[in-house]
C-alpha positions in Angstrom: 0.0 0.0 0.0 2.8 2.4 0.9 4.6 1.7 -2.4 1.4 2.1 -4.5 0.6 5.3 -2.7 4.1 6.7 -3.2 3.7 6.2 -7.0 0.7 8.5 -7.0 3.0 11.4 -6.0 4.4 13.2 -9.0 7.6 15.2 -9.1 6.9 18.8 -8.2 3.6 18.0 -6.4 2.4 19.8 -3.3 1.0 16.9 -1.3 -1.4 17.2 1.6 0.2 14.3 3.5 -2.0 13.5 6.5 -0.8 10.7 8.8 0.0 7.0 9.0 0.9 5.4 5.7 0.9 8.6 3.6 3.8 9.9 5.7 5.8 6.9 4.6 4.6 7.3 1.0 5.8 10.8 0.8 9.2 9.8 2.2 9.5 7.0 -0.4 8.5 9.2 -3.3 10.7 12.1 -2.2 13.7 9.8 -2.1 13.0 8.2 -5.5 10.9 9.5 -8.4 9.7 12.8 -7.0 12.7 14.6 -5.5 10.9 18.0 -5.9 7.6 17.0 -4.1 6.7 19.1 -1.1 4.7 17.7 1.9 2.0 19.8 3.5 0.7 18.9 7.0 -2.6 20.0 8.5 -0.9 21.3 11.7 0.7 24.0 9.6 4.0 22.5 8.4 5.5 22.3 4.9 8.5 20.2 4.1 10.7 19.7 1.1 12.2 16.5 2.5 11.0 13.8 4.8 11.6 14.1 8.6 14.9 12.7 9.7 13.3 10.4 12.4 10.2 8.4 12.9 6.9 10.2 13.1 4.1 9.0 15.4 2.1 12.1 14.7 2.5 15.0 12.2 3.3 17.4 15.1 6.3 15.4 16.4 9.5 17.4 16.8 11.3 15.7 13.9 8.6 17.0 11.5 9.1 20.6 12.8 12.9 20.5 12.7 14.1 21.5 9.2 10.6 22.4 8.0 10.4 24.6 5.0 7.5 26.5 6.6 6.1 26.3 10.2 2.9 28.3 10.3 -0.7 28.1 11.4 -3.2 25.4 10.4 -5.3 28.1 8.7 -2.4 29.0 6.4 -1.9 25.4 5.4 -5.6 25.0 4.6 -5.6 28.4 2.7 -3.1 26.9 0.3 -5.6 24.3 -0.5 -8.4 26.8 -0.8 -6.3 28.7 -3.3 -6.0 25.6 -5.5 -2.3 25.0 -4.8 -2.5 21.4 -3.5 -1.9 18.8 -6.2 -2.6 15.6 -4.3 -4.3 14.9 -1.0 -4.5 11.6 1.0 -7.7 10.8 2.9 -8.7 7.9 5.1 -12.2 6.9 6.1 -14.5 4.3 7.6 -16.5 3.8 4.4 -16.1 4.6 0.7 -18.6 3.9 -2.0 -18.4 3.1 -5.7 -18.3 6.8 -6.6 -15.5 7.7 -4.2 -17.7 9.4 -1.5 -16.1 9.0 2.0 -17.8 8.7 5.3 -16.1 9.6 8.6 -19.3 10.8 10.4 -21.5 7.8 11.5 -22.7 4.3 10.5 -26.4 3.6 10.4 -29.4 5.7 11.1 -28.5 9.4 11.8 -30.9 9.5 14.7 -29.6 6.4 16.4 -26.2 5.5 14.7 -24.6 2.2 15.3 -21.2 3.8 15.3 -20.2 7.5 15.8 -17.1 8.5 14.0 -14.7 11.5 14.5 -16.1 13.6 11.7 -14.5 15.5 8.8 -11.3 17.0 10.3 -9.7 18.3 7.1 -11.2 15.5 4.9 -14.0 17.5 3.3 -11.5 20.3 2.5 -9.2 17.9 0.8 -12.0 16.2 -1.1 -13.5 19.5 -2.3 -10.4 21.6 -3.0 -7.3 19.4 -3.9 -6.7 18.8 -7.6 -6.8 15.1 -7.0 -7.0 12.8 -4.0 -6.3 9.2 -3.0 -8.0 7.1 -0.3 -6.1 4.4 1.6 -8.3 1.8 3.3 -8.5 -1.8 4.5 -10.4 -3.8 1.9 -13.6 -5.1 3.6 -17.2 -5.3 2.5 -18.2 -3.2 5.5 -15.8 -0.5 4.3 -16.2 -0.6 0.5 -20.0 -0.2 0.3 -22.5 0.5 -2.4 -23.5 3.8 -0.8 -22.0 5.4 2.3 -24.2 6.1 5.3 -23.2 9.8 5.2 -21.2 11.8 2.7 -18.6 13.5 4.8 -16.1 14.0 2.0 -17.7 14.1 -1.5 -16.2 12.1 -4.3 -18.3 12.0 -7.5 -21.7 12.1 -5.7 -24.3 10.1 -7.5 -21.8 9.3 -10.3 -23.6 11.4 -13.0 -21.4 13.4 -15.4 -20.5 16.8 -14.1 -21.8 16.2 -10.6 -18.9 17.9 -8.9 -19.1 21.0 -11.1 -22.8 21.3 -10.7 -22.4 21.3 -6.9 -19.6 23.9 -6.9 -16.7 21.6 -5.9 -13.5 23.1 -7.1 -11.0 20.2 -7.0 -10.6 17.4 -9.4 -12.1 14.6 -7.2 -10.9 11.1 -6.2 -8.2 9.6 -8.3 -7.7 6.1 -6.7 -8.6 3.9 -3.8 -5.6 1.9 -2.6 -6.6 -1.0 -0.4 -5.0 -4.0 1.3 -5.9 -6.0 -1.8 -5.5 -3.8 -4.8 -5.9 -0.5 -6.5 -9.2 0.9 -7.8 -9.2 3.9 -10.2 -11.8 6.3 -11.5 -12.4 7.3 -15.1 -11.3 10.7 -16.3 -13.9 13.3 -15.3 -15.6 11.0 -12.6 -17.9 8.1 -12.4 -17.6 4.6 -10.9 -14.4 3.1 -9.6 -13.1 -0.1 -11.2 -10.4 -2.5 -10.3 -7.1 -1.8 -12.0 -4.6 -3.9 -10.2 -4.4 -6.7 -7.6 -1.6 -6.9 -5.0 0.8 -9.8 -5.1 -0.6 -12.8 -3.2 -4.3 -12.0 -4.0 -6.6 -12.5 -6.9 -9.5 -10.8 -8.6 -12.1 -13.1 -7.1 -10.9 -12.3 -3.6 -11.2 -8.6 -4.3 -14.7 -9.0 -5.7 -15.8 -11.1 -2.7 -14.5 -8.4 -0.4 -16.3 -5.5 -2.1 -19.8 -4.3 -1.1 -20.9 -3.6 -4.7 -20.6 -5.3 -8.1 -17.2 -4.0 -8.8 -16.2 -3.5 -12.4 -12.9 -4.9 -13.5 -10.6 -3.3 -16.0 -10.0 -5.4 -19.1 -6.3 -4.6 -18.5 -6.3 -5.6 -14.8 -2.8 -6.6 -13.7 -0.8 -7.4 -10.7 0.4 -4.4 -8.7 4.1 -4.0 -9.1 5.8 -5.3 -6.0 7.8 -2.8 -3.9 11.3 -2.4 -5.3 14.4 -2.9 -3.2 14.8 0.9 -3.0 11.2 1.4 -1.9 11.5 -1.3 0.8 14.7 0.3 2.0 13.0 3.7 2.3 9.9 2.2 4.1 12.1 0.5 6.6 14.2 3.7 7.2 11.1 5.8 7.9 9.3 3.1 9.9 12.2 1.2 11.5 10.1 -0.7 14.0 7.2 -1.4 11.7 4.8 0.8 13.8 2.7 1.7 10.7 3.5 -1.3 8.4 3.6 -4.3 10.7 1.0 -6.9 9.6 
């Protein structure tokens, strides 16, 4: 997942990093194919290189030391409002076939089965960044036909032009990277389809673990395994396997 996420980062991108696996993905990309990518953190930090030590949270001292910019959260979010963020990473409890994310509640809104933490910066990333990627465990309860609540809008009901009609300025979801594979969206929006399956898994397993009738690309392939360089970087930025241990 980390290797696949790192490959979504292009050289020169301003990346709204977030926490957990995306922190590692930024470090891997920055030290390989995207040496000019900058990382933006919600707490108000911008970096032009990965932190020199392990990060348990984005506000840890190693992330502050050597930062390109240490400012307020409002300034970091303003860069996104100005349309300057190329790629954002978002997690969630549920995602549906059109890329809508739920981090609010599961079940009936009056008596939810589960209460979740809410948007945080997720809705901002989904609305304003030029493209965004979701990382998630691949389970039927998480990849659902329709989310219980749209906290962070993807392509809405999937109809052409939905985002533009609703005044959403960013480009929308680009991919869903899961523990089993990579799902991608067509240019301009619509329904996700399976593009690659991670080594050790197969298409049938992915379909059985998805809560809707997932479309499969005619060119579906195996996700490229992490290279030696990618593995070396992952182990350097997560030396004790805090984020990547099975």
